[in-house]
Residue, then its C-alpha position, 0 to 999 in steps of 0.5 A: m485527491g489521488a493516489s500514486v505508486f512507484n515501481q522501482t524495478s521497472n521505474l513506472k510511476l502510477t497516478f490515480p485521481l480519486g475525486r475531491y470527496s476521497t479521504v486520505f485513508q482511502a487514497e492510502i488504501y488505494a495506493i496499497l492496492a495499485c502496488a499489489y496489482s502492479l507487482y502481481n505478475e513479477h514472481e521475484a519481486s518484493i513489495a515495500i510499503c512506506s506509509d505514515i497513515q497507521a490506521a491504513l496499515k492497522a486496517l489491513l492487519s485487522a481480523k474484521t473488515k467492513s470496507s469493500l476497498v480494504a477487503e480487496t486490498k487484503t486479498a490482493l496482498k495475500n496473492s502478492p509476492l513478499l511484502i514488507a511494510y514500513v511505517c514512515f513518520g513523514y516519509l522519512d528514509i526507509a533506514t530510519s523507519r520502523k519495519r512492520d511485521w506482517 
């Protein structure tokens, strides 16, 4: 199991092995965290998160957080450039996916 992030601006792909006992939810949250960190110093960048894991997006929107990984990701996203999240069913084209209001 692992997570990966693609930065379209710099054409950079980051891949992170997370071990065999990580869950899909953890991998999705970790990928979002890596995305936020990869754009931290790019002031005119925007983040478009495409995910088919609604639980991950809902955890990031939740008022209460029990997971330290989710808490770290929420903090990183607050300090990141403009954020747009899409719920992509089966990783469809962004144009056919629903935009999530943050």
